[in-house]
N, C-alpha and C positions, 0 to 999 in steps of 0.2 A: 502494500501498499507506499503511494507518496504521500508527501502529505502537504497538499497541496494551502500556497498564502490564504490569509482571506482575501477574500475580493474587494477590490477598490473599488467599488461602486462605480459610478460614471463622473465624466467632466464635462461643463458646459459653460460656455462663451459665445455671448452677443455684441455687438457691435451697433450703433447710427454713428454715422459720419457721412455730412457731408459730401466732404472730398470724393469721396468713394473709396474704392482700391477694400474694402470693407473685407471681400477675403484673404488678402494675403496678411492683415490685423490677426484674424478669426485663426489662420495658416499657426502664426504664433502662436494666441492663445491658447492651443492646442496642445500646442509645442511641449508645453509648462505645465498642463494638466496632463501630461501621457499615462504619470504612475498612476492613475484614475479607471483608466481604462485602454489595454492592450487591445482587447479584441478585434476593434472596427471602426469606425472613425468618420464623419462627413461635413460636410462646409455649404448651409441653404444661404443663396444673396437675392435681394429684390435690384430691379434693375429697371427703374421706368412702370414699376408697380409687377414684371414678371418673374415667380418666381424661379429661380431653377437652383441644379441641388445636383452634388457629386456627394457621392460616396462609398466604401469599399470595406472589407476586410484587411485587417490588417495596422501597423503603427502610420502613424502621422507622414512620414517621411516615404513610408512604403506607399501610400495611396493617392499621394499629392506632389504631385511634378511641379516646373517654373509654369510651364503653357498652360497648366489647366486653372492653377492658380491664378496666370493671366484674363483665361478670358470670363471665370467667377465673378470676378470688379465686384461691381455689388457697390448699394449708398447705405445698406442695413446687411448685417451678415446673422445668421447664429450658427453654431456649429458643437460637435459633441465629439467625444470619445468614450466606449463602450466595453464595460465587464457585464458580461449578465449574470442579474441573479434573478431579471423574470423574464420566460421567452431565451430559447435557443443560441446558440453564437453561431449563427447562420444571416448571410448577405438582410438578406431582408428586415432582418432585424436590427441592423446596422440604421442609426438616425443621423439626420435631421428625417422626421419623419412630413413628408409631403404631403396635402390630400385637395383633389380637386373637386368641387364643389359649387352648388348654383350661386352661391353668395363668389365667386371665388376661388384665390389658392388660400390654402394658409400650412405654414410649416411650424413644425415643434420641436424644442428636444428638452431631455427630463432626464433629471439622476432624483430616484427612490425607490421606492416600492409600497404599492396600491396593495390593505390588507381585505380590502374589502373588492377583490378582481372581480372574483366569483359572480358576487353577487351584480357587480355590473354588466359583466359579460352576458351573463343571462336577459339582463334585460332591455344591452344592446339588441343581441338578437332577433329577441321579443319582435326589436321595433323594425327590422330589419339587415340589419348591418351586418355585413359579411366583410371578415376577417383577411389581410393577407396575412400577418404577423402572429404573431406570439405572445408580444411583448404587452406590457398594461399603457405601455405610451399611445399607443393607438388607441383601446376605447379614452385613455382622456382625449386624444383631438376629432375620435368621433362625437365624443360630448360635446364639444365646446363646437363643434360642424351644427350640430342638432339644434343649439341652445341659438344658432347664429342666425338661422331661418326666420327665429321670432324675435329678436331683439333689435333693438337702435343700433349698438355699436359690436365692434369683436371684443373690447374691453368687460360691454354687458356679459354678454356670452360663457369669458372665462372665468367671471362672476359665481353665474351662475352653476355653473360648471362644481368649484369648488362645495358646491353644500352637497354634491354627489361623492366627490372621495375622502376615502381616510387612510392615512396614512404616509411614508414622504415621497413630497415630490414638489422638489423647484425645476419649475417652468423657464423656458422662456417659446414666445409667441410668434411668431412675425407672420402678418398680414400683407397685404400692398403696399399699404399705408403707416402701418403701423408695425412700434417693438413693444413686445411686451414682457414685464418678467414678474415673478410671482416667487411666493415662499408659502408651503404650507403653514395651518397654524398653528403648530408645535416646532416651525423650527427644525427639524430631525438635520438638514443639508442646507450649508451653507450656499449663500449669496448674497454676493459685493457688489457693491457701481462705485464705477469709479468714472474719470471725465478725461480726454485729453486734445485739451481745443475746441472743438467744436463740437467732437467726437463723443458719445455715452458711452459705455460700456458696462455689460453685464458678465458677472462670470463667480466659477463655485470657490476661485481660492484669488487671493490677493495677485501672489504670485503672477498670474496668467497677468494682471491688470500693470504689475512690473513688467513683465517680459515687452512687451508695446509702448513702453514709458506714459501707462495713463497713470495718473494718480488718483488714488484712495481714495472716495469720498464714506462711504460707509456700507454697514451691511443691511441687506430687505429685512425690513422685521418680521417677525412672522404672521401671515396670512396676509399681509399688505402684496398689492398688487400695482406694480409703475409700467404708467405706460409711455410711448414715447412713439413724440410725433410731429414731425417738420421742426427737429431740435426742444422743442417743449413736455418737457413735467407734467403728470397728472400723478398720485398715488393715489389709489384708492384703499380704506379703512375698515373697510367692512367686517373683516375677521381677527385685525387686528386684537390681539389683547381675548381671545376668546377660549384660551386652550394656551396652560399649561409653557413655557417655553423649556425646550427638550431638544436640544440640541446633543449629539449622538458621540458620547463621548470616547465612542476610538476614532473620532475624525483627528483626537489630540493626540491619543498614542500611538496611529501607525499611518492615517487614510493621506491626509496630510501636506504638502510639504513644509519640512522643521522654517521657512522663510514666510509661509501663509500665517496672514493674522485671524483666525476665526470671532464672529463677533466679539474680537476687544482682546482674546487670548492669544500672543504666539504659538506656535506651537512648538517651537525648538523650547522655549522657558519651561511648556508641562514634561515634556518627554526626562529633563532635565530633572525638573521637582520631583517627577514619579522614579528617579536613581536616587536622588537624593533619601526621597524615604525609606526606599527598600533597602538601606544604609542603616540607615534612622530602625526598623522596625530587624532588619535579619542581616545582620552584618556576621563577617567571615573574618578568619584569619588567611591572609591570602596572601602574596605576594605581587599581585600585576591585575587589572581589572580592564577586562576586553569587552567589546560591543560586539551584535550579529548583525553585518548589514542588513539594511542601510537605518534602521528607524530602531533600533538596538545603539548605534555608538552614540547618542544623544543622550538617552539615563546612561549606559556606561558610565562616563563623562560626569553627572552629576552624583552616580551611587562612589565611582572615586576622591570628589572633593567631597564628601560629606564623609567619608571613611579613612581618607588619609592617603590610600594607597596607589599608587603609580598609578595612572592611565598606560596601556601599550595598546599598539594597532595591535589588532591577531589574529587576521585577516583578509586577507586579499582576493576582490570582489570581479569575478570576468564582468566588464562591465556591456560586453556584446552576447551574453546571453539576455533572450527576453523572456515570461515568464513560463512559454513550453517552444521548448526546443526537441530536434529528433530524439530519440531515445531506440535505436531498431534492435535492442538486447536487453536481458532481461537485465542484468552485469550492467551494461551502462545503468537504464532504473538503478540497478541500486548505488551505483554513484554516482547520481544525480548529484550530492551536493558536494563533492569532488570536482565535478564542473565546475557548478557557479559560484565556489567559495574554493581558497588555499588557506593555509594554516600558515602563519610567518612561526619557521618554528626555536627564532630565537627573541622569541616574548614567553612566549608559554615552559621551554624547559625546565624542565628541572624545575618548572614554579609551580606553585597553589593558585592555584588559577579561578577568576569572578570571571562566568562567561556571562553577561545581560544578556536577553532577547524582550523582541518588545512583545511578544505575547507567545503560547504552547496551544497548539490545537488537537495536533491528532496527538503528536510527539515525536512522529518517526522521525521527522527532520533534527527535531532538537536530541535525541538519541545519536542519529548519526556524526550529528558536530562534537558531542562528548565522545565518544568512541575516537573522533581524526582527531581532536585534542590527546587525548593519550596518547596515541599514534608516534605523537609530536616531540610526545617525550613529558608531557602536563604530570605533574605529582598526583593534585588533587584538582577535582572542578566540582566547582559547586555552581549553581544554574538561581538568577533571578530572572523574574519574567516582569517588566516594570505593566501590564496589564493580569487583572481578574482573573483564577481560570472562566475559563470558558463551560460556563454546564449549561445555557439554555437556547432554544435558538432563536434567531432575532426574524423580526416578521419587516422591516424599515427598511429593506437593500443590503443589509449585509452578508454577506455569503456566509454564516459561518454552520456546518457540515452539523448533521441531525446527530441527536444528544449520543447516540450509540457510537458516535465516529470519534467524539471530543477523551482525549484524554482523561479529563476532569468528572466525568462521568461516575457516580459510586464508588471513587479512588478517595483513598487517604492522601496525604502529600509524601506519606510516605513511599505509599503503592507505586504514587507518579512517579518518585523518585528510583526506585527501583527498576521500573522500566524501561528510563532513560536512562540509566547507568550512571548517576550526578554525585556527588560526596553528601552534597545538602541541594536542596532543592526549595523555593519560596518566592509567591506569587505578592504583586502589589494586594495590599485588604480593600475590598469594594470601599471600605468605611472613609480610606483615604483620597477617594478617589477626587473627592468636593475640594481636595486642597493643590490638585495639579495646576487647576483653571483659576486660580485668584483674581485675576483681571479680568475674568469674562464675565461679560452683560446676559450671562442667561442662566438656567436649569441644563438637567444633562440628562440622558437619556442611561442608561446599565444594564438592560431587562438581559442581553445576554450572560451578562454575571450574575447579577440578583434575583433575575425574573421576576420584577416589575415591570411592568410598562405603564406609560405613560396614556395607552389606551387597553381600551377593554378589548384583548386581544380575543376571550371566550363568547366575544355573540363573533366575531368574523372565521374566526378558525379550526377548525377540528379537532 
């Protein structure tokens, strides 16, 4: 069994720029958000009210070339990188989705997961909808289109659509005249706004704004709808404050890039604090602290500073390996860790090592890394996870495996330690999660760790 990392959600980007060439800005924005999804990507643009698009399976630099970007142009654009949590990994599920209906064209890109998807699908099917994809994004698009037939504006249709949606959804929507961004009333997934001259930009993370030279302005409020038309902004706050703001805590621990700021909290600081807390709660007699690339490195630095144990570079990561690569034989599959990571022998040989990782899912990767460290001469390996143990499913877009595949299910810490072959094992306590986001303007969802969700999932999940 391979230990696939937790899925990095999806990333969305949108821009209005009266000077045009929005596809190029979207291309660079997607580059900055590539960590959020590596299965497929796409860009849809608006040229004189005509929406065109290009999307395919693969990374941003594989799907787009200069000729394609030059042809797209656009005075408005929305873009998407995808990692599937709902819907299969197929080309037809790549986003943005573009619909042509009686009112014209509409394009949509979505980050999140609807927990009432079966209910919504049944309703739309009875109304005559024929689905071309298996993603919940198409259901959102159909719902907007249906409401638009009876509404005076597309933003009113989006507003009415939100009443039908339960779960996580950060959306960007493009019509022939308008660009719309909105965030679900709980604010599960991040969405921010920035400016660059006359251009107005929306993105999943602030790092995408930085990439194109845009200045961060603010995060969208949970439930807020922002409409851009001819450079003018309108904010619709019908659903703002109707639900508790519960940002996914794993955005801070793993999903977001360390140079991003989400709801006022720098993700680098959150990971560094997680490492410091681990050192306070679970000290170890050791000679060196190392981090598992990439997200474990920030936490390892925090552990080292708090404990006084020197930090060392323990691993070299092959930067040219993506999420998936050819594994033609069982031996190669078993050796997957060695292909992605190699140990710096001089850092660990003959030493007691604290190895910090961002999380432990099934435990098989942790087991192989521990074994690898011992092979390169580590005397002791003390494993620390900067996330609590995964014990429950996520219904809001995080690709957490089923409970029977999780290392922590029905196992004690000692049983887990024995399974991965470590000398000691510890996780960030669930009750200390609040301490890693002291500057955040929000609460958080930790359902995958605690089993407590901000939405009554029993109504929607069997």
